[in-house]
FIGU-956261 format. One record per residue (C-alpha): x, y, z; residue number from 1; residue in one letter. Coordinates in nm, 3 decimals. Example, Ala and Ser with C-alpha at 12.3 -4.5 7.8 and 13.67 -1.06 7.14 Angstrom:
<atoms>
((1.230,-0.450,0.780),1,'a') ((1.367,-0.106,0.714),2,'s') 
</atoms>
This chain:
<atoms>
((5.571,5.673,18.650),1,'m') ((5.201,5.576,18.662),2,'v') ((5.129,5.210,18.722),3,'y') ((4.891,5.111,18.443),4,'r') ((4.648,4.819,18.442),5,'l') ((4.467,4.695,18.136),6,'e') ((4.089,4.726,18.154),7,'i') ((3.918,4.385,18.109),8,'p') ((3.733,4.372,17.777),9,'k') ((3.419,4.187,17.675),10,'d') ((3.508,4.016,17.347),11,'k') ((3.151,4.031,17.217),12,'t') ((3.136,4.234,16.894),13,'f') ((2.848,4.444,17.030),14,'d') ((2.668,4.387,17.360),15,'s') ((2.359,4.597,17.287),16,'s') ((2.137,4.291,17.243),17,'i') ((2.278,4.140,17.563),18,'a') ((2.192,4.463,17.746),19,'l') ((1.831,4.438,17.632),20,'l') ((1.823,4.068,17.722),21,'r') ((1.984,4.101,18.067),22,'e') ((1.848,4.442,18.166),23,'g') ((1.942,4.555,18.516),24,'y') ((2.186,4.266,18.565),25,'r') ((2.396,4.348,18.259),26,'f') ((2.675,4.525,18.451),27,'i') ((2.657,4.308,18.769),28,'p') ((2.681,3.992,18.554),29,'n') ((3.001,4.113,18.389),30,'r') ((3.144,4.249,18.710),31,'r') ((3.127,3.896,18.849),32,'r') ((3.255,3.745,18.524),33,'k') ((3.564,3.967,18.515),34,'f') ((3.598,3.990,18.893),35,'q') ((3.647,4.359,18.839),36,'s') ((3.461,4.684,18.909),37,'d') ((3.574,4.817,18.574),38,'i') ((3.550,4.663,18.228),39,'f') ((3.494,4.760,17.865),40,'e') ((3.206,4.665,17.636),41,'v') ((3.079,4.781,17.300),42,'t') ((2.729,4.932,17.302),43,'l') ((2.562,5.063,16.987),44,'m') ((2.900,5.040,16.813),45,'g') ((3.070,5.254,17.079),46,'q') ((3.347,5.147,17.317),47,'k') ((3.206,5.197,17.664),48,'t') ((3.366,5.166,18.008),49,'i') ((3.144,5.026,18.285),50,'c') ((3.233,5.101,18.648),51,'i') ((3.081,5.009,18.985),52,'s') ((3.134,5.072,19.356),53,'g') ((3.151,5.376,19.589),54,'p') ((3.502,5.474,19.479),55,'e') ((3.394,5.453,19.116),56,'a') ((3.090,5.670,19.195),57,'a') ((3.311,5.926,19.366),58,'k') ((3.534,5.967,19.061),59,'v') ((3.234,5.954,18.826),60,'f') ((3.080,6.260,18.994),61,'y') ((3.408,6.453,18.985),62,'d') ((3.318,6.742,18.752),63,'e') ((3.686,6.792,18.669),64,'k') ((3.706,6.443,18.520),65,'k') ((3.365,6.394,18.360),66,'f') ((3.118,6.597,18.157),67,'k') ((2.753,6.531,18.072),68,'r') ((2.727,6.713,17.740),69,'r') ((2.659,6.458,17.464),70,'n') ((2.670,6.171,17.715),71,'a') ((2.303,6.067,17.694),72,'p') ((2.229,5.905,17.357),73,'p') ((2.031,6.119,17.116),74,'r') ((1.734,5.885,17.149),75,'r') ((1.717,5.962,17.523),76,'i') ((1.759,6.336,17.477),77,'r') ((1.470,6.327,17.227),78,'k') ((1.242,6.144,17.468),79,'s') ((1.330,6.133,17.839),80,'l') ((1.543,6.445,17.895),81,'f') ((1.460,6.685,17.613),82,'g') ((1.713,6.917,17.449),83,'d') ((1.893,7.176,17.660),84,'g') ((1.786,7.048,18.003),85,'g') ((1.998,7.071,18.316),86,'v') ((2.103,6.704,18.290),87,'q') ((2.306,6.778,17.975),88,'t') ((2.490,7.089,18.100),89,'l') ((2.837,7.129,18.249),90,'d') ((3.041,7.379,18.451),91,'d') ((2.902,7.731,18.505),92,'a') ((2.594,7.668,18.289),93,'a') ((2.509,7.359,18.495),94,'h') ((2.567,7.533,18.828),95,'r') ((2.354,7.830,18.725),96,'e') ((2.066,7.613,18.599),97,'r') ((2.093,7.378,18.897),98,'k') ((2.066,7.675,19.135),99,'s') ((1.736,7.763,18.965),100,'l') ((1.600,7.413,19.019),101,'v') ((1.723,7.393,19.379),102,'m') ((1.561,7.731,19.457),103,'s') ((1.224,7.566,19.396),104,'l') ((1.275,7.314,19.676),105,'f') ((1.266,7.543,19.978),106,'t') ((1.145,7.413,20.314),107,'e') ((0.823,7.610,20.268),108,'e') ((0.748,7.455,19.929),109,'y') ((0.834,7.104,20.049),110,'i') ((0.580,7.151,20.330),111,'e') ((0.329,7.263,20.068),112,'t') ((0.411,6.949,19.870),113,'l') ((0.348,6.728,20.174),114,'k') ((0.004,6.876,20.232),115,'q') ((-0.081,6.871,19.863),116,'l') ((0.014,6.503,19.838),117,'t') ((-0.198,6.414,20.140),118,'a') ((-0.493,6.611,20.000),119,'n') ((-0.476,6.452,19.655),120,'e') ((-0.468,6.101,19.799),121,'w') ((-0.758,6.179,20.029),122,'d') ((-0.958,6.310,19.733),123,'a') ((-0.957,5.972,19.552),124,'v') ((-1.091,5.759,19.837),125,'v') ((-1.462,5.825,19.780),126,'n') ((-1.423,5.730,19.414),127,'k') ((-1.224,5.416,19.492),128,'w') ((-1.484,5.298,19.744),129,'i') ((-1.740,5.276,19.462),130,'t') ((-1.514,5.091,19.218),131,'m') ((-1.516,4.714,19.182),132,'e') ((-1.142,4.710,19.130),133,'e') ((-0.865,4.969,19.111),134,'i') ((-0.559,4.955,18.890),135,'n') ((-0.323,5.115,19.139),136,'l') ((-0.063,5.214,18.881),137,'f') ((-0.311,5.385,18.649),138,'q') ((-0.476,5.567,18.939),139,'e') ((-0.146,5.667,19.094),140,'t') ((-0.025,5.824,18.770),141,'k') ((-0.326,6.058,18.777),142,'k') ((-0.273,6.143,19.144),143,'v') ((0.095,6.218,19.083),144,'m') ((0.010,6.429,18.778),145,'c') ((-0.233,6.641,18.979),146,'r') ((0.028,6.689,19.249),147,'i') ((0.292,6.784,18.993),148,'a') ((0.071,7.037,18.813),149,'c') ((-0.066,7.205,19.126),150,'k') ((0.273,7.223,19.294),151,'w') ((0.451,7.358,18.987),152,'s') ((0.177,7.604,18.895),153,'g') ((0.088,7.441,18.564),154,'v') ((-0.281,7.503,18.488),155,'p') ((-0.454,7.193,18.353),156,'i') ((-0.821,7.098,18.342),157,'k') ((-0.914,6.787,18.537),158,'d') ((-1.052,6.611,18.230),159,'e') ((-0.709,6.638,18.070),160,'k') ((-0.514,6.500,18.366),161,'i') ((-0.521,6.137,18.252),162,'e') ((-0.390,6.224,17.904),163,'k') ((-0.114,6.443,18.049),164,'l') ((-0.021,6.176,18.304),165,'a') ((0.011,5.914,18.031),166,'n') ((0.225,6.145,17.816),167,'e') ((0.459,6.225,18.104),168,'l') ((0.485,5.857,18.189),169,'w') ((0.561,5.780,17.822),170,'a') ((0.880,5.986,17.860),171,'l') ((0.989,5.771,18.153),172,'v') ((0.875,5.448,17.987),173,'d') ((1.085,5.519,17.679),174,'s') ((1.431,5.541,17.836),175,'f') ((1.520,5.172,17.806),176,'g') ((1.286,5.090,17.522),177,'a') ((1.311,5.013,17.153),178,'v') ((1.028,5.007,16.902),179,'g') ((0.679,5.118,17.000),180,'v') ((0.752,5.234,17.356),181,'r') ((1.043,5.446,17.239),182,'h') ((0.840,5.616,16.967),183,'w') ((0.553,5.675,17.204),184,'q') ((0.802,5.864,17.419),185,'g') ((0.924,6.065,17.121),186,'r') ((0.569,6.160,17.024),187,'i') ((0.484,6.250,17.384),188,'a') ((0.796,6.469,17.403),189,'r') ((0.688,6.675,17.103),190,'k') ((0.335,6.712,17.238),191,'t') ((0.449,6.814,17.586),192,'l') ((0.713,7.053,17.457),193,'d') ((0.449,7.235,17.251),194,'r') ((0.203,7.245,17.542),195,'l') ((0.443,7.386,17.800),196,'i') ((0.623,7.611,17.553),197,'e') ((0.288,7.774,17.477),198,'n') ((0.229,7.824,17.849),199,'m') ((0.568,7.993,17.883),200,'i') ((0.486,8.219,17.589),201,'h') ((0.143,8.307,17.728),202,'q') ((0.286,8.378,18.073),203,'l') ((0.553,8.612,17.938),204,'r') ((0.291,8.787,17.727),205,'a') ((0.075,8.850,18.033),206,'g') ((-0.204,8.622,17.909),207,'k') ((-0.152,8.349,18.171),208,'l') ((-0.112,8.374,18.548),209,'y') ((0.135,8.175,18.756),210,'a') ((0.210,8.231,19.121),211,'e') ((0.556,8.359,19.207),212,'r') ((0.771,8.081,19.352),213,'g') ((0.614,7.804,19.146),214,'t') ((0.823,7.620,18.890),215,'a') ((0.628,7.760,18.595),216,'l') ((0.675,8.120,18.708),217,'y') ((1.038,8.096,18.818),218,'e') ((1.155,7.906,18.511),219,'i') ((0.963,8.133,18.273),220,'a') ((1.131,8.443,18.415),221,'w') ((1.473,8.297,18.489),222,'h') ((1.777,8.452,18.320),223,'k') ((2.078,8.246,18.215),224,'d') ((2.449,8.320,18.274),225,'v') ((2.433,8.581,17.998),226,'n') ((2.145,8.765,18.159),227,'g') ((1.890,8.652,17.902),228,'k') ((1.558,8.476,17.954),229,'l') ((1.577,8.108,17.874),230,'l') ((1.470,8.016,17.524),231,'d') ((1.102,7.917,17.541),232,'e') ((1.186,7.565,17.422),233,'k') ((1.451,7.521,17.694),234,'v') ((1.224,7.671,17.960),235,'a') ((0.955,7.420,17.859),236,'a') ((1.204,7.135,17.895),237,'v') ((1.291,7.247,18.249),238,'e') ((0.926,7.271,18.352),239,'v') ((0.873,6.919,18.219),240,'i') ((1.180,6.819,18.421),241,'n') ((0.974,6.909,18.728),242,'i') ((0.653,6.737,18.616),243,'l') ((0.801,6.415,18.475),244,'r') ((0.993,6.296,18.785),245,'p') ((0.686,6.340,19.005),246,'i') ((0.475,6.127,18.772),247,'v') ((0.763,5.877,18.768),248,'a') ((0.716,5.835,19.145),249,'i') ((0.410,5.629,19.047),250,'s') ((0.641,5.333,18.995),251,'l') ((0.795,5.368,19.341),252,'y') ((0.446,5.385,19.493),253,'v') ((0.361,5.066,19.307),254,'l') ((0.674,4.899,19.445),255,'f') ((0.586,5.015,19.795),256,'g') ((0.241,4.856,19.763),257,'a') ((0.405,4.538,19.638),258,'l') ((0.643,4.538,19.937),259,'a') ((0.349,4.579,20.176),260,'l') ((0.173,4.285,20.009),261,'h') ((0.482,4.064,20.004),262,'a') ((0.578,4.153,20.362),263,'h') ((0.252,4.197,20.558),264,'p') ((0.430,4.279,20.884),265,'k') ((0.561,4.599,20.725),266,'e') ((0.218,4.763,20.749),267,'k') ((0.213,4.722,21.126),268,'e') ((0.569,4.853,21.149),269,'k') ((0.472,5.158,20.942),270,'l') ((0.166,5.220,21.159),271,'n') ((0.366,5.196,21.481),272,'n') ((0.702,5.329,21.368),273,'g') ((0.595,5.680,21.280),274,'g') ((0.799,5.915,21.064),275,'v') ((1.129,5.737,21.126),276,'e') ((1.013,5.396,21.006),277,'y') ((0.838,5.550,20.707),278,'t') ((1.171,5.705,20.613),279,'r') ((1.348,5.369,20.642),280,'m') ((1.077,5.191,20.443),281,'f') ((1.095,5.455,20.170),282,'t') ((1.471,5.426,20.140),283,'q') ((1.452,5.048,20.123),284,'e') ((1.197,5.066,19.841),285,'v') ((1.437,5.294,19.652),286,'r') ((1.725,5.053,19.715),287,'r') ((1.557,4.718,19.667),288,'y') ((1.346,4.766,19.356),289,'y') ((1.492,4.839,19.011),290,'p') ((1.443,5.181,18.856),291,'f') ((1.753,5.348,18.712),292,'t') ((1.992,5.076,18.583),293,'p') ((2.291,5.304,18.528),294,'f') ((2.390,5.657,18.434),295,'t') ((2.645,5.788,18.185),296,'g') ((2.903,6.061,18.135),297,'a') ((3.199,6.134,17.908),298,'r') ((3.563,6.176,18.006),299,'v') ((3.658,6.544,18.005),300,'r') ((4.035,6.502,17.967),301,'e') ((4.269,6.201,17.981),302,'n') ((4.329,6.080,18.336),303,'f') ((4.437,5.776,18.536),304,'y') ((4.228,5.618,18.808),305,'w') ((4.294,5.294,18.997),306,'a') ((4.572,5.218,18.750),307,'g') ((4.343,5.252,18.449),308,'h') ((4.373,5.505,18.168),309,'h') ((4.056,5.698,18.078),310,'f') ((4.066,5.874,17.741),311,'l') ((3.905,6.204,17.649),312,'k') ((3.542,6.172,17.530),313,'n') ((3.516,5.804,17.628),314,'q') ((3.165,5.708,17.736),315,'l') ((3.157,5.574,18.093),316,'v') ((2.850,5.428,18.261),317,'i') ((2.812,5.387,18.635),318,'l') ((2.624,5.085,18.768),319,'d') ((2.339,5.212,18.989),320,'v') ((2.125,4.900,19.029),321,'y') ((2.427,4.680,19.097),322,'g') ((2.552,4.911,19.371),323,'m') ((2.210,4.900,19.537),324,'n') ((2.251,4.521,19.557),325,'h') ((2.624,4.495,19.625),326,'d') ((2.698,4.269,19.922),327,'e') ((3.009,4.477,19.995),328,'r') ((2.784,4.775,20.072),329,'i') ((2.466,4.608,20.198),330,'w') ((2.431,4.312,20.434),331,'q') ((2.205,4.049,20.275),332,'r') ((2.111,4.280,19.985),333,'p') ((1.858,4.037,19.836),334,'s') ((1.633,4.079,20.142),335,'e') ((1.377,4.358,20.180),336,'f') ((1.471,4.495,20.521),337,'r') ((1.400,4.865,20.598),338,'p') ((1.573,4.836,20.938),339,'e') ((1.906,4.837,20.756),340,'r') ((1.871,5.216,20.729),341,'f') ((1.820,5.271,21.102),342,'k') ((2.182,5.298,21.204),343,'d') ((2.351,5.295,20.864),344,'k') ((2.559,5.605,20.804),345,'h') ((2.514,5.667,20.434),346,'l') ((2.809,5.823,20.260),347,'k') ((2.763,6.044,19.955),348,'a') ((2.858,5.763,19.715),349,'y') ((2.721,5.449,19.883),350,'d') ((2.356,5.497,19.798),351,'f') ((2.293,5.666,19.464),352,'i') ((1.945,5.577,19.329),353,'p') ((1.921,5.936,19.202),354,'q') ((2.287,6.027,19.166),355,'g') ((2.574,6.095,19.404),356,'g') ((2.769,6.384,19.549),357,'g') ((2.648,6.735,19.627),358,'d') ((2.303,6.852,19.516),359,'f') ((2.427,7.197,19.414),360,'h') ((2.760,7.111,19.252),361,'l') ((2.718,6.760,19.114),362,'n') ((2.472,6.587,18.883),363,'h') ((2.275,6.447,19.174),364,'r') ((1.901,6.468,19.104),365,'c') ((1.769,6.795,19.243),366,'a') ((1.430,6.634,19.294),367,'g') ((1.547,6.358,19.529),368,'e') ((1.391,6.532,19.829),369,'l') ((1.068,6.569,19.632),370,'v') ((1.071,6.196,19.551),371,'t') ((1.124,6.097,19.913),372,'i') ((0.860,6.341,20.040),373,'t') ((0.590,6.220,19.799),374,'v') ((0.676,5.855,19.859),375,'m') ((0.651,5.893,20.237),376,'e') ((0.312,6.062,20.221),377,'k') ((0.191,5.801,19.971),378,'s') ((0.292,5.510,20.193),379,'f') ((0.128,5.682,20.487),380,'e') ((-0.194,5.691,20.282),381,'f') ((-0.176,5.323,20.186),382,'l') ((-0.121,5.209,20.544),383,'t') ((-0.296,5.464,20.767),384,'n') ((-0.583,5.601,20.561),385,'k') ((-0.740,5.307,20.376),386,'i') ((-0.779,4.930,20.380),387,'t') ((-0.801,4.714,20.070),388,'y') ((-0.760,4.358,19.948),389,'t') ((-0.526,4.231,19.679),390,'v') ((-0.683,3.965,19.454),391,'p') ((-0.477,3.691,19.298),392,'k') ((-0.273,3.822,19.004),393,'q') ((0.073,3.796,18.853),394,'n') ((0.287,4.034,19.058),395,'l') ((0.626,3.938,18.919),396,'q') ((0.859,4.217,18.814),397,'i') ((1.074,4.171,18.507),398,'s') ((1.443,4.237,18.562),399,'g') ((1.480,4.295,18.190),400,'v') ((1.223,4.561,18.104),401,'r') ((1.356,4.912,18.164),402,'m') ((1.179,5.059,18.351),403,'p') ((1.026,4.748,18.510),404,'p') ((0.654,4.699,18.537),405,'m') ((0.398,4.477,18.703),406,'i') ((0.183,4.362,18.413),407,'n') ((-0.140,4.377,18.608),408,'s') ((-0.070,4.730,18.728),409,'g') ((-0.134,4.597,19.083),410,'f') ((-0.508,4.549,19.121),411,'i') ((-0.672,4.622,19.456),412,'i') ((-1.033,4.574,19.566),413,'k') ((-1.272,4.645,19.854),414,'n') ((-1.125,4.984,19.937),415,'v') ((-1.255,5.136,20.260),416,'e') ((-1.160,5.450,20.446),417,'r') ((-1.024,5.384,20.793),418,'l') ((-1.242,5.528,21.067),419,'k') ((-1.123,5.830,21.267),420,'n') ((-0.900,5.936,20.977),421,'v') 
</atoms>
């Protein structure tokens, strides 16, 4: 006989407005209220189970218990993810598509990415030196877009980089939005799908060149589990799934700059600590600052876990932000302290800013290594390659807006290239 516990329930008729009002603290607030890592709420008229903690993450990424098909709301599929992308697949189809994506992240191509990132940052210095002030976020989006296009083999003229960067960011900016921001993401999705779909078509027709091994080439010529080339629309979605996350790194770079400003001693530590401290700093930025609030999946078949009954097709969301600030996992989680990663042995489900479990088998973000690589080279640039001043401005981050944003974009001035660099 299975010992069954009742899942605590939020009595609010629908908590969608509360989610928008509380943002990243929505699940942590209720976890404390119910004194439970599992509870039920109603979101958009749908009964939803919220879970938190390493054990919850472990069961959440069990492919035998959960599926991703139809888990993301339609509004997110039509903006952030696109239709038919790897994030929405399960079982053999997911493993096959994931193997394609992982094949793009070889050691050789990650080394290429490192050098490309360093080169693109170096290329902006002369321009920045002549500018009265620099909006770091706006400039970083363009740098990230150039990196993404060159690394993935997507041909784009330099005068179109800013427009493309803004469209790719609009996809990211739409995921927690309603109203204008959401519809900007929807419009950008249609525009980008058409652009990349046309590139796929031109490449297959022999009218466009892409280097073998790049994302554009490999995705365009990839065959699915049935031995057929991916539909051009789906192939376009997967190429965008390479471009979009790199442009999204702009926000992490912004947070890193904010951390350096708020904790001046960190610059000296980065200068003296080499690769190892840069790694710790990067991980702490990913842990400390809000990005992904939670992630969702649907129950595959009825099962029991921790005394609770999960029903087939129930929507379950895993608390990502809350776990990154859980005092049971992190000592003094409200402090920005990169040293915490020096001796900490991270388990597969303790630290999940981009998903948990195995890269090849689970729905852990294939691009996590890309994110870390680009962040590390970007922080190296900000600390070792240039100097700048930060004028007075409002640098507060909203814990409600998803994704969060510094309203000023983080303005810097008086940029100079460090000598002997």
